[in-house]
KOLDOKOL-779350 format. One record per atom (N, C-alpha, C, O): residue in three letters; atom name; y, z, x. Coordinates in nm, 2 decimals, always signed. Atoms other than C-alpha are relative to their C-alpha. Example, Ala and Ser with C-alpha at 12.3 -4.5 7.8 and 13.67 -1.06 7.14 Angstrom:
residues 2
+-----+------+--------+--------+--------+
! res ! atom !      y !      z !      x !
+-----+------+--------+--------+--------+
! ALA !    N !  -0.12 !  +0.00 !  +0.09 !
! ALA !   CA !  -0.45 !  +0.78 !  +1.23 !
! ALA !    C !  +0.12 !  +0.00 !  +0.09 !
! ALA !    O !  +0.12 !  +0.07 !  +0.19 !
! SER !    N !  -0.11 !  +0.00 !  -0.09 !
! SER !   CA !  -0.11 !  +0.71 !  +1.37 !
! SER !    C !  +0.11 !  +0.08 !  -0.08 !
! SER !    O !  +0.22 !  +0.09 !  -0.03 !
+-----+------+--------+--------+--------+
end
This chain:
residues 114
+-----+------+--------+--------+--------+
! res ! atom !      y !      z !      x !
+-----+------+--------+--------+--------+
! SER !    N !  -0.13 !  +0.01 !  +0.09 !
! SER !   CA !  -0.01 !  -0.01 !  +0.00 !
! SER !    C !  +0.13 !  +0.00 !  +0.09 !
! SER !    O !  +0.24 !  -0.01 !  +0.02 !
! ARG !    N !  -0.10 !  -0.02 !  -0.07 !
! ARG !   CA !  +0.23 !  +0.03 !  +0.30 !
! ARG !    C !  +0.02 !  -0.13 !  +0.07 !
! ARG !    O !  +0.13 !  -0.16 !  +0.13 !
! LEU !    N !  +0.01 !  +0.15 !  -0.05 !
! LEU !   CA !  +0.16 !  -0.32 !  +0.41 !
! LEU !    C !  +0.11 !  -0.11 !  -0.08 !
! LEU !    O !  +0.10 !  -0.12 !  -0.21 !
! PRO !    N !  -0.07 !  +0.07 !  +0.09 !
! PRO !   CA !  +0.42 !  -0.58 !  +0.31 !
! PRO !    C !  -0.11 !  -0.13 !  -0.05 !
! PRO !    O !  -0.22 !  -0.15 !  +0.00 !
! VAL !    N !  +0.04 !  +0.11 !  +0.06 !
! VAL !   CA !  +0.31 !  -0.87 !  +0.12 !
! VAL !    C !  +0.04 !  -0.13 !  +0.07 !
! VAL !    O !  +0.16 !  -0.17 !  +0.09 !
! LEU !    N !  -0.04 !  +0.13 !  -0.06 !
! LEU !   CA !  +0.28 !  -1.21 !  +0.30 !
! LEU !    C !  -0.02 !  -0.11 !  -0.11 !
! LEU !    O !  -0.13 !  -0.13 !  -0.16 !
! VAL !    N !  -0.01 !  +0.08 !  +0.10 !
! VAL !   CA !  +0.39 !  -1.49 !  +0.05 !
! VAL !    C !  -0.01 !  -0.13 !  +0.02 !
! VAL !    O !  +0.07 !  -0.17 !  +0.11 !
! GLY !    N !  -0.01 !  +0.17 !  -0.02 !
! GLY !   CA !  +0.32 !  -1.86 !  +0.04 !
! GLY !    C !  -0.14 !  -0.04 !  +0.06 !
! GLY !    O !  -0.22 !  +0.04 !  +0.11 !
! ASP !    N !  +0.12 !  +0.11 !  -0.06 !
! ASP !   CA !  +0.03 !  -2.11 !  +0.15 !
! ASP !    C !  +0.04 !  -0.02 !  +0.13 !
! ASP !    O !  -0.05 !  -0.02 !  +0.21 !
! ASP !    N !  -0.04 !  +0.09 !  -0.12 !
! ASP !   CA !  +0.22 !  -2.25 !  +0.43 !
! ASP !    C !  +0.03 !  +0.13 !  +0.11 !
! ASP !    O !  +0.13 !  +0.12 !  +0.18 !
! ALA !    N !  -0.06 !  -0.10 !  -0.08 !
! ALA !   CA !  +0.24 !  -1.92 !  +0.63 !
! ALA !    C !  -0.01 !  -0.04 !  +0.14 !
! ALA !    O !  -0.11 !  -0.10 !  +0.18 !
! PRO !    N !  +0.01 !  +0.05 !  -0.15 !
! PRO !   CA !  +0.30 !  -1.98 !  +0.99 !
! PRO !    C !  -0.11 !  +0.05 !  +0.09 !
! PRO !    O !  -0.14 !  +0.16 !  +0.04 !
! ALA !    N !  +0.09 !  -0.03 !  -0.07 !
! ALA !   CA !  +0.03 !  -1.93 !  +1.24 !
! ALA !    C !  +0.03 !  +0.12 !  +0.05 !
! ALA !    O !  -0.05 !  +0.21 !  +0.05 !
! ASP !    N !  -0.06 !  -0.14 !  -0.06 !
! ASP !   CA !  +0.24 !  -1.65 !  +1.40 !
! ASP !    C !  -0.01 !  +0.10 !  -0.09 !
! ASP !    O !  +0.07 !  +0.20 !  -0.06 !
! ARG !    N !  -0.03 !  -0.10 !  +0.11 !
! ARG !   CA !  +0.18 !  -1.42 !  +1.08 !
! ARG !    C !  -0.04 !  +0.12 !  +0.05 !
! ARG !    O !  +0.00 !  +0.23 !  -0.01 !
! ASN !    N !  +0.04 !  -0.12 !  -0.07 !
! ASN !   CA !  +0.02 !  -1.16 !  +1.31 !
! ASN !    C !  +0.12 !  +0.04 !  +0.08 !
! ASN !    O !  +0.13 !  +0.16 !  +0.10 !
! ASP !    N !  -0.11 !  -0.03 !  -0.07 !
! ASP !   CA !  +0.33 !  -1.19 !  +1.52 !
! ASP !    C !  +0.11 !  +0.08 !  -0.11 !
! ASP !    O !  +0.16 !  +0.19 !  -0.08 !
! VAL !    N !  -0.07 !  -0.10 !  +0.07 !
! VAL !   CA !  +0.54 !  -1.06 !  +1.22 !
! VAL !    C !  -0.03 !  +0.09 !  -0.07 !
! VAL !    O !  +0.06 !  +0.15 !  -0.12 !
! ILE !    N !  +0.05 !  -0.12 !  +0.02 !
! ILE !   CA !  +0.33 !  -0.82 !  +1.11 !
! ILE !    C !  +0.01 !  +0.12 !  +0.10 !
! ILE !    O !  +0.03 !  +0.24 !  +0.07 !
! ALA !    N !  -0.02 !  -0.12 !  -0.11 !
! ALA !   CA !  +0.33 !  -0.64 !  +1.45 !
! ALA !    C !  +0.15 !  +0.01 !  +0.04 !
! ALA !    O !  +0.19 !  +0.11 !  +0.11 !
! MET !    N !  -0.14 !  -0.03 !  -0.03 !
! MET !   CA !  +0.71 !  -0.69 !  +1.47 !
! MET !    C !  +0.07 !  +0.10 !  -0.10 !
! MET !    O !  +0.17 !  +0.16 !  -0.07 !
! LEU !    N !  -0.07 !  -0.09 !  +0.10 !
! LEU !   CA !  +0.80 !  -0.48 !  +1.14 !
! LEU !    C !  +0.00 !  +0.13 !  +0.05 !
! LEU !    O !  +0.11 !  +0.19 !  +0.04 !
! PRO !    N !  -0.03 !  -0.15 !  -0.02 !
! PRO !   CA !  +0.70 !  -0.15 !  +1.28 !
! PRO !    C !  +0.06 !  +0.05 !  +0.12 !
! PRO !    O !  +0.06 !  +0.17 !  +0.16 !
! ILE !    N !  -0.08 !  -0.04 !  -0.09 !
! ILE !   CA !  +0.92 !  -0.18 !  +1.57 !
! ILE !    C !  +0.13 !  +0.07 !  -0.02 !
! ILE !    O !  +0.19 !  +0.13 !  +0.06 !
! ALA !    N !  -0.12 !  -0.06 !  +0.08 !
! ALA !   CA !  +1.19 !  -0.07 !  +1.35 !
! ALA !    C !  -0.04 !  +0.07 !  -0.11 !
! ALA !    O !  -0.03 !  +0.01 !  -0.22 !
! PRO !    N !  +0.07 !  -0.04 !  +0.10 !
! PRO !   CA !  +1.01 !  +0.17 !  +1.14 !
! PRO !    C !  +0.09 !  +0.03 !  -0.14 !
! PRO !    O !  +0.04 !  +0.01 !  -0.25 !
! LYS !    N !  -0.10 !  -0.02 !  +0.10 !
! LYS !   CA !  +1.32 !  +0.27 !  +0.90 !
! LYS !    C !  +0.00 !  -0.11 !  -0.06 !
! LYS !    O !  +0.00 !  -0.10 !  -0.19 !
! LEU !    N !  -0.01 !  +0.13 !  +0.07 !
! LEU !   CA !  +1.34 !  -0.11 !  +0.83 !
! LEU !    C !  -0.13 !  -0.02 !  -0.09 !
! LEU !    O !  -0.14 !  -0.05 !  -0.21 !
! ALA !    N !  +0.15 !  +0.05 !  +0.04 !
! ALA !   CA !  +0.97 !  -0.16 !  +0.79 !
! ALA !    C !  -0.02 !  +0.07 !  -0.13 !
! ALA !    O !  -0.07 !  +0.01 !  -0.23 !
! GLU !    N !  +0.06 !  -0.08 !  +0.12 !
! GLU !   CA !  +0.92 !  +0.11 !  +0.53 !
! GLU !    C !  +0.10 !  -0.05 !  -0.16 !
! GLU !    O !  +0.08 !  +0.01 !  -0.27 !
! GLN !    N !  -0.08 !  +0.06 !  +0.11 !
! GLN !   CA !  +1.19 !  -0.10 !  +0.28 !
! GLN !    C !  -0.04 !  -0.12 !  -0.02 !
! GLN !    O !  -0.01 !  -0.16 !  -0.13 !
! VAL !    N !  +0.02 !  +0.12 !  +0.04 !
! VAL !   CA !  +1.04 !  -0.43 !  +0.32 !
! VAL !    C !  -0.10 !  -0.02 !  -0.11 !
! VAL !    O !  -0.20 !  +0.06 !  -0.11 !
! ALA !    N !  +0.09 !  +0.07 !  +0.11 !
! ALA !   CA !  +0.85 !  -0.59 !  +0.01 !
! ALA !    C !  -0.06 !  -0.08 !  +0.04 !
! ALA !    O !  -0.17 !  -0.08 !  -0.01 !
! ALA !    N !  +0.05 !  +0.10 !  -0.01 !
! ALA !   CA !  +0.77 !  -0.90 !  +0.15 !
! ALA !    C !  +0.02 !  -0.09 !  +0.13 !
! ALA !    O !  +0.12 !  -0.08 !  +0.19 !
! ALA !    N !  -0.04 !  +0.12 !  -0.12 !
! ALA !   CA !  +0.76 !  -1.19 !  +0.45 !
! ALA !    C !  -0.04 !  -0.09 !  -0.07 !
! ALA !    O !  -0.15 !  -0.10 !  -0.12 !
! VAL !    N !  +0.06 !  +0.12 !  +0.07 !
! VAL !   CA !  +0.79 !  -1.51 !  +0.31 !
! VAL !    C !  +0.05 !  -0.14 !  +0.10 !
! VAL !    O !  +0.16 !  -0.17 !  +0.13 !
! PRO !    N !  -0.02 !  +0.09 !  -0.11 !
! PRO !   CA !  +0.74 !  -1.80 !  +0.55 !
! PRO !    C !  +0.09 !  -0.13 !  -0.08 !
! PRO !    O !  +0.08 !  -0.16 !  -0.20 !
! VAL !    N !  -0.10 !  +0.12 !  +0.04 !
! VAL !   CA !  +1.01 !  -2.09 !  +0.52 !
! VAL !    C !  -0.06 !  -0.12 !  +0.09 !
! VAL !    O !  -0.07 !  -0.12 !  +0.21 !
! VAL !    N !  +0.04 !  +0.13 !  -0.05 !
! VAL !   CA !  +0.89 !  -2.44 !  +0.58 !
! VAL !    C !  -0.14 !  +0.01 !  +0.12 !
! VAL !    O !  -0.15 !  -0.07 !  +0.21 !
! GLY !    N !  +0.07 !  -0.04 !  -0.11 !
! GLY !   CA !  +0.61 !  -2.29 !  +0.79 !
! GLY !    C !  +0.02 !  +0.01 !  +0.15 !
! GLY !    O !  -0.06 !  +0.00 !  +0.23 !
! ARG !    N !  -0.06 !  -0.03 !  -0.14 !
! ARG !   CA !  +0.82 !  -2.23 !  +1.09 !
! ARG !    C !  +0.07 !  +0.14 !  +0.03 !
! ARG !    O !  +0.08 !  +0.18 !  +0.15 !
! ARG !    N !  -0.10 !  -0.12 !  -0.01 !
! ARG !   CA !  +1.01 !  -1.91 !  +1.03 !
! ARG !    C !  -0.03 !  +0.11 !  -0.11 !
! ARG !    O !  -0.13 !  +0.10 !  -0.18 !
! TRP !    N !  +0.02 !  -0.11 !  +0.08 !
! TRP !   CA !  +1.02 !  -1.61 !  +0.82 !
! TRP !    C !  +0.13 !  +0.05 !  -0.06 !
! TRP !    O !  +0.23 !  +0.05 !  +0.00 !
! ASN !    N !  -0.11 !  -0.08 !  +0.07 !
! ASN !   CA !  +1.25 !  -1.45 !  +0.54 !
! ASN !    C !  -0.07 !  +0.16 !  -0.05 !
! ASN !    O !  -0.17 !  +0.18 !  -0.11 !
! ILE !    N !  +0.04 !  -0.14 !  +0.04 !
! ILE !   CA !  +1.22 !  -1.07 !  +0.49 !
! ILE !    C !  +0.06 !  +0.04 !  -0.13 !
! ILE !    O !  +0.18 !  +0.05 !  -0.15 !
! GLU !    N !  -0.08 !  -0.05 !  +0.13 !
! GLU !   CA !  +1.26 !  -0.96 !  +0.15 !
! GLU !    C !  -0.01 !  +0.16 !  +0.00 !
! GLU !    O !  -0.11 !  +0.23 !  +0.03 !
! PHE !    N !  +0.01 !  -0.17 !  +0.00 !
! PHE !   CA !  +1.36 !  -0.58 !  +0.12 !
! PHE !    C !  -0.03 !  +0.03 !  -0.14 !
! PHE !    O !  -0.02 !  -0.07 !  -0.22 !
! LYS !    N !  +0.02 !  -0.05 !  +0.10 !
! LYS !   CA !  +1.28 !  -0.37 !  -0.18 !
! LYS !    C !  +0.12 !  +0.01 !  -0.09 !
! LYS !    O !  +0.11 !  +0.01 !  -0.21 !
! ASN !    N !  -0.12 !  -0.01 !  +0.08 !
! ASN !   CA !  +1.64 !  -0.35 !  -0.29 !
! ASN !    C !  +0.07 !  -0.16 !  -0.02 !
! ASN !    O !  +0.19 !  -0.18 !  -0.05 !
! GLY !    N !  -0.04 !  +0.13 !  +0.07 !
! GLY !   CA !  +1.66 !  -0.75 !  -0.35 !
! GLY !    C !  +0.07 !  -0.06 !  +0.15 !
! GLY !    O !  +0.08 !  -0.18 !  +0.14 !
! VAL !    N !  -0.07 !  +0.03 !  -0.09 !
! VAL !   CA !  +1.84 !  -0.79 !  +0.00 !
! VAL !    C !  -0.10 !  -0.12 !  +0.09 !
! VAL !    O !  -0.22 !  -0.08 !  +0.10 !
! SER !    N !  +0.09 !  +0.09 !  -0.05 !
! SER !   CA !  +1.66 !  -1.12 !  +0.19 !
! SER !    C !  +0.08 !  +0.00 !  +0.14 !
! SER !    O !  +0.20 !  +0.00 !  +0.14 !
! VAL !    N !  -0.04 !  +0.04 !  -0.14 !
! VAL !   CA !  +1.70 !  -1.17 !  +0.59 !
! VAL !    C !  -0.08 !  -0.11 !  +0.06 !
! VAL !    O !  -0.20 !  -0.11 !  +0.08 !
! ALA !    N !  +0.04 !  +0.12 !  -0.08 !
! ALA !   CA !  +1.68 !  -1.49 !  +0.74 !
! ALA !    C !  -0.04 !  +0.00 !  +0.16 !
! ALA !    O !  +0.05 !  -0.01 !  +0.24 !
! LEU !    N !  +0.04 !  -0.04 !  -0.12 !
! LEU !   CA !  +1.49 !  -1.46 !  +1.06 !
! LEU !    C !  -0.01 !  -0.15 !  +0.09 !
! LEU !    O !  -0.05 !  -0.25 !  +0.03 !
! PRO !    N !  +0.00 !  +0.11 !  -0.04 !
! PRO !   CA !  +1.52 !  -1.74 !  +1.32 !
! PRO !    C !  -0.13 !  -0.04 !  +0.05 !
! PRO !    O !  -0.21 !  +0.05 !  +0.09 !
! GLU !    N !  +0.13 !  +0.08 !  -0.06 !
! GLU !   CA !  +1.23 !  -1.97 !  +1.44 !
! GLU !    C !  -0.05 !  +0.06 !  +0.11 !
! GLU !    O !  -0.17 !  +0.09 !  +0.13 !
! ASP !    N !  +0.02 !  -0.04 !  -0.15 !
! ASP !   CA !  +1.26 !  -1.86 !  +1.80 !
! ASP !    C !  +0.06 !  +0.14 !  +0.00 !
! ASP !    O !  +0.17 !  +0.16 !  -0.05 !
! ASP !    N !  -0.06 !  -0.13 !  -0.02 !
! ASP !   CA !  +1.29 !  -1.50 !  +1.89 !
! ASP !    C !  +0.01 !  +0.10 !  -0.14 !
! ASP !    O !  +0.10 !  +0.18 !  -0.15 !
! ALA !    N !  -0.03 !  -0.10 !  +0.11 !
! ALA !   CA !  +1.22 !  -1.32 !  +1.56 !
! ALA !    C !  +0.02 !  +0.14 !  +0.02 !
! ALA !    O !  +0.10 !  +0.21 !  -0.05 !
! THR !    N !  +0.02 !  -0.15 !  -0.04 !
! THR !   CA !  +1.15 !  -1.00 !  +1.72 !
! THR !    C !  +0.16 !  +0.03 !  +0.04 !
! THR !    O !  +0.21 !  +0.14 !  +0.01 !
! GLY !    N !  -0.12 !  -0.02 !  -0.05 !
! GLY !   CA !  +1.49 !  -1.03 !  +1.89 !
! GLY !    C !  +0.11 !  +0.02 !  -0.14 !
! GLY !    O !  +0.21 !  +0.10 !  -0.14 !
! ALA !    N !  -0.09 !  -0.01 !  +0.10 !
! ALA !   CA !  +1.66 !  -1.06 !  +1.56 !
! ALA !    C !  -0.04 !  +0.12 !  -0.08 !
! ALA !    O !  +0.04 !  +0.17 !  -0.16 !
! TRP !    N !  +0.03 !  -0.10 !  +0.06 !
! TRP !   CA !  +1.47 !  -0.80 !  +1.42 !
! TRP !    C !  +0.07 !  +0.12 !  +0.04 !
! TRP !    O !  +0.13 !  +0.19 !  -0.05 !
! HIS !    N !  -0.05 !  -0.10 !  -0.08 !
! HIS !   CA !  +1.60 !  -0.54 !  +1.70 !
! HIS !    C !  +0.14 !  -0.02 !  -0.07 !
! HIS !    O !  +0.19 !  +0.07 !  -0.12 !
! ARG !    N !  -0.13 !  -0.01 !  +0.04 !
! ARG !   CA !  +1.95 !  -0.68 !  +1.60 !
! ARG !    C !  +0.05 !  +0.06 !  -0.14 !
! ARG !    O !  +0.14 !  +0.14 !  -0.15 !
! LEU !    N !  +0.00 !  -0.08 !  +0.12 !
! LEU !   CA !  +1.90 !  -0.59 !  +1.24 !
! LEU !    C !  -0.01 !  +0.13 !  -0.01 !
! LEU !    O !  +0.04 !  +0.19 !  -0.11 !
! ALA !    N !  +0.03 !  -0.14 !  +0.00 !
! ALA !   CA !  +1.78 !  -0.26 !  +1.32 !
! ALA !    C !  +0.15 !  +0.08 !  +0.05 !
! ALA !    O !  +0.20 !  +0.17 !  -0.01 !
! ALA !    N !  -0.13 !  -0.03 !  -0.04 !
! ALA !   CA !  +2.11 !  -0.20 !  +1.54 !
! ALA !    C !  +0.12 !  -0.01 !  -0.12 !
! ALA !    O !  +0.21 !  +0.08 !  -0.13 !
! ILE !    N !  -0.12 !  +0.03 !  +0.11 !
! ILE !   CA !  +2.34 !  -0.36 !  +1.24 !
! ILE !    C !  -0.04 !  +0.12 !  -0.10 !
! ILE !    O !  +0.04 !  +0.21 !  -0.12 !
! GLU !    N !  +0.02 !  -0.12 !  +0.11 !
! GLU !   CA !  +2.16 !  -0.12 !  +0.98 !
! GLU !    C !  +0.05 !  +0.14 !  +0.07 !
! GLU !    O !  +0.13 !  +0.21 !  +0.01 !
! LYS !    N !  -0.03 !  -0.12 !  -0.06 !
! LYS !   CA !  +2.19 !  +0.17 !  +1.21 !
! LYS !    C !  +0.17 !  +0.04 !  -0.01 !
! LYS !    O !  +0.23 !  +0.14 !  -0.04 !
! ASN !    N !  -0.16 !  +0.01 !  -0.03 !
! ASN !   CA !  +2.57 !  +0.11 !  +1.28 !
! ASN !    C !  +0.09 !  -0.02 !  -0.12 !
! ASN !    O !  +0.20 !  +0.04 !  -0.13 !
! HIS !    N !  -0.09 !  +0.04 !  +0.10 !
! HIS !   CA !  +2.69 !  -0.03 !  +0.96 !
! HIS !    C !  -0.09 !  +0.00 !  -0.15 !
! HIS !    O !  -0.05 !  -0.04 !  -0.26 !
! ARG !    N !  +0.07 !  +0.00 !  +0.14 !
! ARG !   CA !  +2.42 !  +0.02 !  +0.68 !
! ARG !    C !  +0.01 !  -0.10 !  -0.08 !
! ARG !    O !  +0.02 !  -0.09 !  -0.21 !
! ILE !    N !  +0.00 !  +0.14 !  +0.06 !
! ILE !   CA !  +2.43 !  -0.33 !  +0.60 !
! ILE !    C !  -0.10 !  -0.03 !  -0.14 !
! ILE !    O !  -0.08 !  -0.11 !  -0.23 !
! LEU !    N !  +0.12 !  +0.04 !  +0.14 !
! LEU !   CA !  +2.10 !  -0.31 !  +0.35 !
! LEU !    C !  +0.05 !  +0.09 !  -0.10 !
! LEU !    O !  +0.00 !  +0.08 !  -0.21 !
! GLU !    N !  -0.03 !  -0.07 !  +0.10 !
! GLU !   CA !  +2.30 !  -0.05 !  +0.16 !
! GLU !    C !  +0.14 !  -0.07 !  -0.07 !
! GLU !    O !  +0.18 !  -0.03 !  -0.18 !
! ARG !    N !  -0.09 !  +0.04 !  +0.09 !
! ARG !   CA !  +2.59 !  -0.27 !  +0.08 !
! ARG !    C !  -0.03 !  -0.14 !  -0.08 !
! ARG !    O !  -0.13 !  -0.20 !  -0.05 !
! ARG !    N !  +0.00 !  +0.09 !  +0.09 !
! ARG !   CA !  +2.65 !  -0.54 !  -0.18 !
! ARG !    C !  -0.04 !  -0.16 !  +0.05 !
! ARG !    O !  +0.02 !  -0.26 !  +0.01 !
! VAL !    N !  +0.05 !  +0.17 !  -0.06 !
! VAL !   CA !  +2.48 !  -0.86 !  +0.00 !
! VAL !    C !  -0.15 !  -0.02 !  -0.06 !
! VAL !    O !  -0.24 !  +0.05 !  -0.09 !
! THR !    N !  +0.13 !  +0.08 !  +0.05 !
! THR !   CA !  +2.22 !  -1.10 !  -0.12 !
! THR !    C !  -0.10 !  -0.05 !  +0.12 !
! THR !    O !  -0.23 !  -0.07 !  +0.12 !
! LEU !    N !  +0.07 !  +0.06 !  -0.11 !
! LEU !   CA !  +2.14 !  -1.23 !  +0.22 !
! LEU !    C !  +0.07 !  +0.01 !  +0.13 !
! LEU !    O !  +0.18 !  -0.03 !  +0.15 !
! VAL !    N !  -0.03 !  -0.01 !  -0.14 !
! VAL !   CA !  +2.16 !  -1.15 !  +0.59 !
! VAL !    C !  -0.04 !  -0.12 !  +0.09 !
! VAL !    O !  -0.16 !  -0.12 !  +0.11 !
! ASP !    N !  +0.07 !  +0.11 !  -0.11 !
! ASP !   CA !  +2.11 !  -1.46 !  +0.83 !
! ASP !    C !  +0.04 !  +0.03 !  +0.13 !
! ASP !    O !  +0.16 !  +0.04 !  +0.17 !
! LEU !    N !  +0.02 !  +0.00 !  -0.14 !
! LEU !   CA !  +2.02 !  -1.41 !  +1.15 !
! LEU !    C !  -0.03 !  -0.09 !  +0.07 !
! LEU !    O !  -0.05 !  -0.05 !  +0.19 !
! ARG !    N !  +0.06 !  +0.10 !  -0.06 !
! ARG !   CA !  +1.91 !  -1.75 !  +1.25 !
! ARG !    C !  +0.06 !  -0.03 !  +0.11 !
! ARG !    O !  -0.01 !  -0.07 !  +0.21 !
! LEU !    N !  -0.02 !  +0.02 !  -0.12 !
! LEU !   CA !  +2.17 !  -1.78 !  +1.50 !
! LEU !    C !  +0.04 !  +0.13 !  +0.09 !
! LEU !    O !  +0.08 !  +0.24 !  +0.05 !
! PRO !    N !  +0.00 !  -0.13 !  -0.09 !
! PRO !   CA !  +2.18 !  -1.55 !  +1.81 !
! PRO !    C !  +0.12 !  +0.08 !  +0.00 !
! PRO !    O !  +0.12 !  +0.20 !  +0.02 !
! ASP !    N !  -0.13 !  -0.05 !  -0.03 !
! ASP !   CA !  +2.55 !  -1.50 !  +1.82 !
! ASP !    C !  +0.08 !  +0.01 !  -0.11 !
! ASP !    O !  +0.20 !  +0.02 !  -0.10 !
! ARG !    N !  -0.07 !  +0.00 !  +0.13 !
! ARG !   CA !  +2.64 !  -1.49 !  +1.46 !
! ARG !    C !  -0.09 !  +0.09 !  -0.11 !
! ARG !    O !  -0.21 !  +0.10 !  -0.11 !
! VAL !    N !  +0.08 !  -0.05 !  +0.11 !
! VAL !   CA !  +2.53 !  -1.28 !  +1.15 !
! VAL !    C !  +0.10 !  -0.03 !  -0.11 !
! VAL !    O !  +0.21 !  +0.00 !  -0.11 !
! TYR !    N !  -0.06 !  +0.05 !  +0.11 !
! TYR !   CA !  +2.60 !  -1.44 !  +0.82 !
! TYR !    C !  -0.03 !  +0.07 !  -0.12 !
! TYR !    O !  -0.15 !  +0.09 !  -0.15 !
! LEU !    N !  +0.03 !  -0.05 !  +0.14 !
! LEU !   CA !  +2.63 !  -1.27 !  +0.48 !
! LEU !    C !  +0.03 !  -0.07 !  -0.12 !
! LEU !    O !  +0.12 !  -0.15 !  -0.11 !
! ARG !    N !  -0.03 !  +0.07 !  +0.10 !
! ARG !   CA !  +2.61 !  -1.40 !  +0.14 !
! ARG !    C !  +0.03 !  +0.12 !  -0.10 !
! ARG !    O !  -0.03 !  +0.23 !  -0.09 !
! LEU !    N !  -0.04 !  -0.11 !  +0.09 !
! LEU !   CA !  +2.78 !  -1.19 !  -0.13 !
! LEU !    C !  -0.08 !  -0.05 !  -0.14 !
! LEU !    O !  -0.12 !  -0.16 !  -0.17 !
! PRO !    N !  +0.04 !  +0.04 !  +0.12 !
! PRO !   CA !  +2.66 !  -1.17 !  -0.48 !
! PRO !    C !  +0.10 !  -0.09 !  -0.08 !
! PRO !    O !  +0.22 !  -0.10 !  -0.05 !
! PRO !    N !  -0.11 !  +0.08 !  +0.05 !
! PRO !   CA !  +2.83 !  -1.42 !  -0.72 !
! PRO !    C !  +0.13 !  +0.07 !  -0.04 !
! PRO !    O !  +0.24 !  +0.02 !  +0.00 !
! GLU !    N !  -0.10 !  -0.07 !  +0.04 !
! GLU !   CA !  +3.06 !  -1.15 !  -0.87 !
! GLU !    C !  +0.09 !  +0.05 !  +0.09 !
! GLU !    O !  +0.19 !  +0.10 !  +0.06 !
! LEU !    N !  -0.08 !  -0.05 !  -0.09 !
! LEU !   CA !  +3.19 !  -1.05 !  -0.55 !
! LEU !    C !  +0.07 !  -0.13 !  +0.09 !
! LEU !    O !  +0.16 !  -0.11 !  +0.17 !
! MET !    N !  -0.06 !  +0.13 !  -0.06 !
! MET !   CA !  +3.26 !  -1.42 !  -0.44 !
! MET !    C !  +0.13 !  -0.03 !  -0.01 !
! MET !    O !  +0.17 !  +0.02 !  -0.12 !
! PRO !    N !  -0.14 !  -0.01 !  +0.03 !
! PRO !   CA !  +3.61 !  -1.49 !  -0.41 !
! PRO !    C !  +0.04 !  -0.14 !  -0.12 !
! PRO !    O !  -0.03 !  -0.24 !  -0.12 !
! LYS !    N !  -0.01 !  +0.09 !  +0.10 !
! LYS !   CA !  +3.74 !  -1.72 !  -0.70 !
! LYS !    C !  +0.06 !  -0.14 !  +0.08 !
! LYS !    O !  +0.12 !  -0.12 !  +0.19 !
! PRO !    N !  -0.07 !  +0.11 !  -0.05 !
! PRO !   CA !  +3.85 !  -2.10 !  -0.62 !
! PRO !    C !  +0.13 !  +0.01 !  -0.06 !
! PRO !    O !  +0.15 !  +0.06 !  -0.18 !
! PRO !    N !  -0.11 !  -0.01 !  +0.09 !
! PRO !   CA !  +4.22 !  -2.13 !  -0.68 !
! PRO !    C !  +0.02 !  -0.10 !  -0.11 !
! PRO !    O !  -0.04 !  -0.21 !  -0.09 !
! LYS !    N !  -0.03 !  +0.10 !  +0.12 !
! LYS !   CA !  +4.32 !  -2.30 !  -1.01 !
! LYS !    C !  +0.05 !  -0.13 !  +0.05 !
! LYS !    O !  +0.14 !  -0.14 !  +0.13 !
! GLN !    N !  -0.06 !  +0.13 !  -0.04 !
! GLN !   CA !  +4.34 !  -2.67 !  -0.97 !
! GLN !    C !  +0.12 !  -0.02 !  -0.12 !
! GLN !    O !  +0.10 !  +0.02 !  -0.24 !
! GLY !    N !  -0.07 !  +0.01 !  +0.10 !
! GLY !   CA !  +4.66 !  -2.76 !  -1.15 !
! GLY !    C !  +0.12 !  -0.09 !  +0.04 !
! GLY !    O !  +0.12 !  -0.12 !  +0.16 !
! ARG !    N !  -0.11 !  +0.10 !  -0.04 !
! ARG !   CA !  +4.98 !  -2.98 !  -1.13 !
! ARG !    C !  +0.11 !  +0.14 !  +0.04 !
! ARG !    O !  +0.14 !  +0.24 !  -0.03 !
! LYS !    N !  -0.07 !  -0.08 !  -0.05 !
! LYS !   CA !  +5.23 !  -2.82 !  -0.91 !
! LYS !    C !  +0.15 !  -0.07 !  -0.04 !
! LYS !    O !  +0.17 !  -0.19 !  -0.03 !
! GLU !    N !  -0.11 !  +0.08 !  +0.06 !
! GLU !   CA !  +5.59 !  -2.86 !  -1.05 !
! GLU !    C !  +0.12 !  +0.01 !  +0.12 !
! GLU !    O !  +0.13 !  +0.12 !  +0.18 !
! ASN !    N !  -0.10 !  +0.00 !  -0.10 !
! ASN !   CA !  +5.87 !  -2.93 !  -0.80 !
! ASN !    C !  +0.13 !  +0.08 !  -0.05 !
! ASN !    O !  +0.18 !  +0.03 !  -0.14 !
! PRO !    N !  -0.11 !  -0.05 !  +0.02 !
! PRO !   CA !  +6.17 !  -2.69 !  -0.82 !
! PRO !    C !  +0.13 !  -0.09 !  +0.00 !
! PRO !    O !  +0.15 !  -0.16 !  +0.10 !
! VAL !    N !  -0.10 !  +0.10 !  -0.04 !
! VAL !   CA !  +6.49 !  -2.88 !  -0.89 !
! VAL !    C !  +0.09 !  +0.07 !  +0.05 !
! VAL !    O !  +0.19 !  +0.01 !  +0.09 !
+-----+------+--------+--------+--------+
end
């Protein structure tokens, strides 16, 4: 019951690597609901609170360490985000839920002052 669910028929051959990676950060691992393969090359980790984490194809373990540090320092998984994208080694992208996304400016006619 403590093992995450591996989802999908096209799970990468390195599924044992992702299973071995999770316990590196035990506080994160206990919150994992599933590991989902993406195009048979990389993994998304789904957390019980609904947050998804996109791991890179190369060095998923390094990204997992980065997530552990980010979580320790910023509690990112407790914030209102839907996706933490760690696919680039020098950036972290966050996706907010739709209700928190900025609204586009209204398109309308601008009138010139006289």
